[in-house]
N, C-alpha and C positions, 0 to 999 in steps of 0.2 A: 504494500499499499504506500509505503514511504517513497519507493522509487517512482511510482506513478504520480504521486503528488509533486515530486521534484521535477519530473519531465514536463508535466502540465504547467507547473509554476514557471519553468523556464520559457515556455512558449506562449503562455497567456498574457494578455495586456497587464503590465506591472506598473507603468508610470504614464500618466497623462499630463502633458505640458501644454498650457494655453498661453498664447502671446497676444497681447493687445485685445484681450477678451473676445477675439474672433477666431484666430487660428489655433487649432488643436491638433496635437500629434500624439499618438499613443505608441509606447514602446513595450515590447516584452523584455525580459532580462536578456535573452539570447539576441533579440533584435537590437537592443541598446549596445551590446558588446560588438555586434557586427558594425554598427554605425560608428563606434569609436575607431575600428579599423579603417573604415571608409574615410573618415575625417583625419586620418593620419596619426591618431593617438594610439600608436601601436603598443607602447609600454603599458599604458592603463588598460588597453584591450586584452593584452596577454595576462596581466595580473587578475582581471576580473574573469577571464576565461578559466584560468587555473582554479580560483577560489569558488567561482559560481557554478561551473560545469564539471570540470575534471575531478576535483576533490569530492563533491557530493556523490557523483556517479560512481567513482572508484570506491568510495566508502561503502555504498550500498551493494555494489557487485561483490566486494570482498565479504560483506555480511551474508549475502546470499550463498556464496561459496562455502562459508563456515557452516551455514545451516545444513548444507548437503553432506559435509564430511564430519559433522559434530560427533556422532556416535563412534565412528571408526578412529578418529584422530583427535581427541580432545585436547592433548598437550599442544598440537600445532595450531588448533583453533584458538587457544589462549594467547599464543604469540601473535597470530593475525589480529585478534580483537584488541591487543594492546596497540598495534599499528593503527587500527581503525579509531581507537580512542585519541591517538595523536592527530589524525586527520580531522576529527570532529571539532577540534579547537578552531579550525579555519573555515568551517562551513557556513557561517553567517556573515562573512565579510561583505558579500554583495548586498545584503539587506541594509548593512550599515552604509555602504556607498549610495544606495538609492535614498536613504534618509538624508545624506549630505546634499544630494542634488535637489531634493525637495526644499531643504533649508535655503540653499543658494538661490533657487529659482523664485521662491516666495519673497526673497529680499530684493529682487530686481523690479524695477518699474514696469508696470503693465504685463507682468508675467506671473504665472502660478503653476504649481505642479502638485498633483495629487497621486497618491498611491492607489493602485488598482488591485483587483483580486489575485493576480499573478504572484505578487509579493507574499500575500497571505498563504497561498497554496504552497509556495516554495518553502516559506518559514515553517509551515506545518509539517511538510515532508522531512525537512532537516531535523526538526524536533522529534518527530516520530522515529526517524531512523537512529537518532541518538538514544532514545529510550529503548529501542529494540536492541541496540548495541550493548546497553547496560544488562539487559535481560540475557543476551547471548553470552556475556561475559560471566554472569552468575551461573548459568547452566553449564558452561564449559568448565568452570572452576569445580563445580560439584562432580561432574563426570570424571574429570582428571583425578580428584581426590578419591572417588570411589574406585577408580582404576588402580591407584596406588594401594589402597587398602586391600583390594582383592588379589593383588599379585602375590603368589605363593613364593616363599623364600626357596632358594636353591638348596638341595639337600647337600649336606656336608659329607665329605668322604669318611669312611669308618677308619678309626685309628687302630 
């Protein structure tokens, strides 16, 4: 569900900018990133692409992979989940960037910016995936502990 929310949030209208109370333009998160590249703002486009698209999608795909291998390899899942936890710290950077754009646009004469549904869906997807990651971490920890407890000690040679 989180992956679906993130993909929809990336493509749905996220920001509506109105200039001189007449001209309105809507941007999705992905569309805004593409506009940055078109306008020559390559560095900012790359940063937002990494933090808005690559990190959240990679995090969710890694979590899905962990679910598939959880029962067979709980120790590896614990390592992957720790990487996912590190990625989670960077998942909301684009929401912060949109908030900055809204603040700047609302401060300009005859311009305004409003956040649209795409931001909410994206933020909900990121939060849901973070909660799922915490749950996955707890489950993998319990499984690896029970694996350790059920391992039989090797028999010692007779003296």
